[in-house]
N, C-alpha and C positions, 0 to 999 in steps of 0.2 A: 308596712306593706311594701312588697317588691315593686319597683318601678319598671314595668315592661316597656319595651320599645317595639316599633313596627318597621323593621328593616324591609327594604325592597328586595325580595328573595326570589331566586331563580333555581329551578331544578332542571338538570339536563340528564337524561337517562335513555335506556333502550327498551325495546318491547318486552324483554324477559323480566325486567324488574321495575319498569317505570310506574305502572299502576300501583304496585305495592309501596313504592317509595312515595308516591303522591299521598297515599293514605296516611303514612307516617307524618309527613310534613304538614298535612292539613290540620293536624291536632295542635301544632305549634305556630304555624304561619298560614292561616286559612286563606289569605289573599295571595299566596305565592303563585308565580307563573311557572308553567312547565312546558318543556319541549321534549318529546320522545322520538328518537331518531334511530333507524336501523341502517347500519352501514352496508348491509347486504342487499337492501331492496329500494333505497331511495336516495336521491341527491341530498346534499346538506344545505341547500339554499334556504329553505324555510327555517331550519334550525338556527343557522347563522344569523338570519335576519332577527330572530328573537333574541339571541345572545347579544347582538349588536345594539339592541334597544336599551342600552345602558344609560346612566350608571346603575349598577346593581350593588347593594350593600353586601349581600351574602349570595354566593353561588354554591350549590351542591351538585357535584358531578358524581353520579351513581351508576356504575356498570355502563360507562359511557365511552364510546369510541370516537367522539368528536374532539379533535385536538384543537385547542384554542390558540389563536394567533396572539402575538404580543400586543397588538392593538386591542383585541377583545379582552385580554387579561387586564389591560390598563383601565378598563371601565368597571372592574370588580374590586370592591373594598376588601372582602375576604373570600377567596375562592378555594373551595375544599373538594378534594377528590376522595371517594371511597374506593380504594384500589382493592380488588378481590384477591389479594395475595399478600404474602409477607414481603417486607422490604427487600429481601434477598432475591426476589423475582420481579424486578421492574419491567415495565412494558407488558407484553402479552405472554400467554402460555401458562396462566395460573391453574388451568384444569388439566394440563398435560405434564408439565415439568415435575411437580411433586410426585406423580405416579411413576414416571419413567426413572426418576432419580431416587425413588424410595425415600422421600423425606419423612421425618418423624412427625412433622406438624404441617398443617395448612393454616391460613389466617387471612385477615383483612387489615388494611392500613389506612388510617385517616391522615392525610397530609395536605399541605398548602400547595396550590397549583402555581407553578412558575413556568417560564417559557420552555425550558427543557423538561420533557415528559418524565414524570416520576423521579423528581430530584428535589422537590421542595421540602420544607420543614415537616418532620413527622410529629404529629400530635399524639397519636395513640395506635396501638397494635393489639388485635385480639387473635388468639390462637386456639386451635383444637388439635388433639392427637389424631393421626391417621391410623385407622384400624387395618388389620391384615386384610388384604384382598380389596381394598378400597378402589372404586371405579372412577372413571372420569365424570360420570353423571353425579356420583356422590360428592365429588370435590366441588362441582359447580353448585349443587344445592347447598352445601355447607357454607361455602364462601359467600354466596348470595345472602344467606340468612345472617351471617356475621356482618355483612355490609348494612343490612337493614337495622340490625341491633345498634351498630355504631352510628348510623344516621339518627336514630332516635336519641341516643346518648348525646351526640353533639348538638342536635337541634334544641334539646332541653337546656343545655348550658348556654347556648347562644341566645335563646329566648329570654333568659334572665339577665343578660348583660345590657348595659345602657348604651353601648356604642360598638362599632367595629373593632376599635383598638382593644376595648375591654373584653370583647368576645374572644379575640385571638389570645389574649393573656390568660383568660379563664380556661381555654382549651389546653394551653401549655401546662397550667397548674394541675388540672384534673387528669391529664393523660399520662401515659408511660413512655412517651416518645423520646425523652432525653436519653442520649446515648445510642439510639437506634440509627443504623446506617443503611443506605441503599446499596444493593449489589451492583457490580460493574457490568455484568453480562446482560445485554439487551438483545433479544431475539426478534427477528422480523416475522411478519405473517407467513412469508414463504418458508422460512426456516422451521417454524412450528408445523406448517402443513407437510413439509418434507419428513419431519420426525414422525408424524402420525402415519404417513403413507409407508415409510420404511418399517414401522412397527406392525402395521397391518400386513405387510408382505411377509415379514419374518415370524410373526407371532399373532395370528388372527384371533386367538383367544385372550389376548392381552386385556387387562382392565381398561386400557385406553380406548378400546373398542366398545366399551359398555357404558 
């Protein structure tokens, strides 16, 4: 019989994906704690209070804009981010850059959270081809779906591990992250907003506007 453990588990997400992420995690960690935070509508005070109620064995960051501090990360045994883009697009812009630059694929990346954003060990990457005429909304829907699929995949692996250390090793063995590298170009929110505004001005019918 498999010896299951009951890690103290935290989910940090946003309004667009939080409830669906909770449904996934509830099947594996029914007693997990969640905080759903919207960067556009509320301060981060309550969310950070929950994050700081550590130590946490496992933290899942899913479609999350809350950047953890070094102190917060120090209270996490295994902190995982479900990044809604391929490693070639660290930071933000996952629903804009693939369309503007006409990428052949979009994807999602499971990686360990460290102090520098989107630079931790990559455990697994999922990809899908970009069809002709793909829109910004299509990209968001697809990458969100991939994040949820990878959340389920990783939660199942972690649930069967007897410890944080074993969970990390199991993810490394099961994933395809070996050899994956993060891209070097990191865009700011202002840069992405400017790209969208410039596209809107020059090409109002662009898929970025859809």
